[in-house]
C-alpha positions in Angstrom: -27.6 31.7 60.6 -28.0 28.6 62.6 -30.2 25.9 61.1 -30.0 27.3 57.5 -28.2 25.3 54.8 -24.6 26.1 54.2 -25.1 28.0 51.0 -28.6 29.5 51.8 -27.1 33.0 51.5 -26.3 32.4 47.8 -29.8 31.5 47.1 -31.2 34.5 48.9 -28.8 36.7 47.0 -29.7 35.2 43.7 -33.4 35.7 44.3 -32.6 39.3 45.5 -30.8 40.2 42.4 -33.5 38.5 40.2 -36.3 40.6 42.0 -34.3 43.9 41.6 -33.8 43.1 37.9 -37.6 42.3 37.7 -38.5 45.6 39.3 -36.4 47.5 36.7 -38.0 45.5 33.9 -41.4 46.3 35.2 -40.5 50.0 35.3 -39.2 49.9 31.7 -42.3 48.0 30.5 -44.5 50.3 32.1 -43.0 53.3 30.4 -42.9 51.5 27.1 -46.6 50.6 27.2 -47.5 54.1 28.4 -46.1 55.6 25.1 -47.3 52.6 23.0 -50.4 51.1 24.5 -51.1 47.4 23.8 -54.1 46.7 21.6 -55.4 43.9 23.8 -58.7 43.5 21.9 -56.7 42.5 18.7 -54.7 40.0 20.7 -57.6 38.5 22.4 -59.4 38.1 19.0 -56.4 36.4 17.7 -56.4 33.9 20.7 -60.2 33.1 20.3 -59.5 32.4 16.6 -57.1 29.6 17.3 -58.4 26.5 15.4 -58.3 23.7 18.0 -62.0 22.7 18.4 -64.0 22.2 21.7 -64.7 18.6 20.5 -61.0 17.8 20.1 -60.2 19.5 23.5 -62.8 17.2 25.0 -61.2 14.1 23.4 -57.8 15.1 24.7 -59.2 15.6 28.3 -60.7 12.0 28.1 -57.3 10.8 27.0 -55.5 12.5 29.6 -58.0 11.1 32.3 -57.2 7.6 31.2 -53.5 8.3 31.5 -54.0 9.7 34.9 -55.9 6.4 35.9 -53.0 4.3 34.2 -50.5 6.4 36.2 -52.4 5.8 39.4 -52.7 2.0 38.8 -48.9 1.9 38.0 -48.1 3.6 41.3 -50.4 1.1 43.1 -48.8 -1.8 41.4 -45.4 -0.6 42.3 -46.6 -0.5 45.9 -45.6 2.9 47.2 -46.0 6.6 47.1 -43.7 9.2 45.3 -41.3 9.4 48.1 -40.7 5.7 48.5 -40.5 5.1 44.7 -38.1 8.0 44.3 -36.9 9.0 40.9 -38.1 5.8 39.4 -41.8 7.0 39.9 -40.9 10.5 38.4 -39.5 8.8 35.3 -42.4 6.5 34.9 -45.0 9.3 35.5 -43.2 11.5 32.8 -43.1 8.8 30.4 -46.9 7.8 30.9 -48.3 11.3 31.1 -46.0 14.1 29.6 -44.6 12.1 26.6 -47.9 10.2 25.8 -49.8 13.4 26.2 -47.4 15.2 23.5 -47.6 12.3 21.2 -51.5 12.5 21.3 -51.4 16.2 20.6 -48.9 15.6 17.6 -51.4 12.9 16.4 -54.4 15.1 16.8 -52.7 17.9 14.9 -52.1 15.6 11.9 -55.6 14.2 12.1 -57.1 17.7 12.0 -54.5 18.9 9.4 -53.3 21.6 11.5 -49.8 23.1 11.6 -48.1 24.2 14.8 -47.7 27.6 13.5 -51.4 28.2 13.0 -52.5 26.3 16.1 -49.9 27.7 18.6 -48.5 30.9 16.8 -45.0 29.3 16.5 -42.9 31.1 13.9 -39.2 29.9 13.3 -38.4 33.4 11.9 -39.3 35.1 15.3 -37.8 32.8 17.8 -35.1 35.0 19.1 -37.6 37.9 19.7 -39.9 35.5 21.4 -37.3 34.0 23.6 -36.2 37.6 24.7 -39.9 38.4 25.3 -40.2 35.4 27.5 -37.2 36.4 29.5 -38.3 39.9 30.2 -41.9 38.6 31.2 -40.4 36.1 33.4 -38.3 38.7 35.3 -41.3 41.0 35.3 -43.4 38.5 37.1 -40.9 37.7 39.8 -41.4 40.8 42.1 -45.1 40.1 42.4 -44.6 36.4 42.7 -42.2 36.8 45.6 -44.5 39.4 47.4 -47.7 37.3 47.3 -45.8 34.2 48.0 -44.4 35.6 51.2 -47.8 36.8 52.2 -49.3 33.4 51.5 -46.6 31.6 53.5 -47.2 33.9 56.5 -50.8 33.2 56.3 -50.3 29.5 56.1 -47.9 29.5 59.1 -50.3 31.8 61.1 -53.1 29.3 60.5 -50.8 26.6 61.9 -49.8 24.9 58.6 -46.2 24.3 58.1 -45.3 24.4 54.2 -43.3 21.6 53.1 -41.7 21.2 49.6 -43.3 19.3 46.9 -42.5 15.5 46.7 -40.7 15.9 43.3 -38.5 18.5 45.0 -37.6 16.1 47.8 -36.9 13.4 45.3 -34.6 15.7 43.3 -32.7 17.0 46.3 -32.0 13.4 47.7 -31.2 11.8 44.3 -27.5 11.0 44.2 -27.3 9.7 40.4 -26.1 12.4 38.1 -27.8 11.0 35.1 -31.2 10.7 36.9 -30.7 14.3 38.2 -30.0 15.3 34.7 -33.1 13.7 33.4 -35.2 15.4 36.1 -33.7 18.8 35.0 -34.6 18.0 31.3 -38.2 17.0 32.4 -38.6 20.3 34.4 -36.8 22.5 31.9 -38.3 21.2 28.5 -40.7 18.2 28.6 -43.2 19.4 31.3 -43.3 23.0 30.2 -43.8 22.0 26.7 -46.5 19.6 27.4 -48.3 21.9 30.1 -48.2 24.8 28.1 -49.6 23.1 25.0 -52.3 21.8 27.2 -53.3 24.9 29.2 -52.3 27.8 27.1 -52.2 26.4 23.6 -55.4 24.4 23.7 -57.6 25.0 26.8 -57.2 28.7 27.1 -58.5 29.6 23.5 -61.2 27.0 23.8 -62.5 28.6 27.2 -61.9 32.1 26.1 -64.5 31.5 23.3 -67.0 30.3 26.1 -66.2 32.3 29.1 -64.5 35.4 27.9 -60.6 35.8 28.1 -60.6 37.0 31.7 -62.6 34.0 33.0 -60.5 31.7 31.0 -57.2 33.0 32.3 -58.6 32.8 36.0 -60.0 29.3 35.5 -56.9 27.9 33.9 -54.6 29.4 36.5 -56.8 27.9 39.3 -56.8 24.4 37.6 -53.2 24.7 36.9 -52.4 25.4 40.6 -54.9 22.7 41.9 -53.5 19.8 39.7 -50.1 20.0 41.4 -51.9 18.9 44.7 -49.6 21.0 46.9 -51.2 23.5 49.2 -48.1 25.6 49.8 -47.7 26.2 46.0 -51.3 27.1 45.3 -50.9 30.9 45.2 -47.4 30.8 43.7 -48.6 28.6 41.0 -51.8 30.6 40.2 -49.7 33.8 39.7 -47.2 32.1 37.4 -50.1 30.6 35.6 -51.7 34.0 35.0 -48.3 35.4 33.9 -47.9 32.6 31.4 -51.4 33.2 29.9 -50.6 37.0 29.7 -47.3 36.1 28.0 -49.2 33.9 25.4 -52.0 36.6 24.7 -49.5 39.4 24.4 -47.0 37.6 22.2 -49.4 35.3 20.3 -46.8 32.6 20.4 -46.8 29.5 22.7 -42.9 29.6 22.7 -43.2 32.6 25.2 -45.0 30.7 28.1 -43.0 27.5 27.3 -39.7 29.4 27.9 -41.2 31.4 30.8 -42.2 28.1 32.3 -38.9 26.4 31.6 -37.0 29.4 33.2 -39.1 29.2 36.2 -38.6 25.5 36.8 -34.9 25.6 35.9 -34.0 28.5 38.1 -35.7 26.9 41.0 -33.9 23.5 40.4 -30.6 25.2 40.2 -31.0 27.0 43.4 -32.3 23.9 45.0 -29.1 22.2 43.9 -27.0 24.9 45.5 -28.9 24.3 48.7 -28.3 20.6 48.6 -25.7 19.4 51.1 -22.3 18.3 49.7 -21.1 14.8 50.1 
């Protein structure tokens, strides 16, 4: 069709295939859980018993707030916004926020004498099964994600708001350096999912579940997760995926599941974006 990118049909077909597979997975899961119901109360209790304390969570929040201020100052010193600074800004932001945030979490775990296993349910003996669970749950969320995203986009356009891509997406699509594009893929597929899932699902969700109940915690965390991306067209899609990530964590008891789900979500979107990218 006129006005569409050259390979738009490939992206459309890929999404269609993923959604169909997701529908099949949902039917299979519905049948499986009908005959073997999930004992959610036990899984919620396990979540609430995660050892990260409210005090440590507050200290981490203060540290991240300081990091955010530093990132904002760095942006001001460099004299531009994300679009004008391009990939340099993305690299700087990831180093100052994601990497430093993960370093703080590692240091805090050592200070509290906690292991990754007891804190986040990570078990090297169950990696294969946890990755498989993550893939299935990722596929299962796609039909709902697509449906509500379409409704949301129609609503935005009806209100006179033209949805635009996130600035980081624009930067990735316009970047010509293979190495920098590879770094951005690494950031999206590994670094950002690991840090954000440790923060939102691994730490904040159990702490908030103890205070507000698990349903309230899931909703609040999803709303915060969507809001901090500062992108109106992504609010509903990010809220839905955040709820799915939380369900994946509660169901599996392992943070690896939402990390893999998050990484798949980012990676598939970037790959399809690369397909849309004009050649030459």
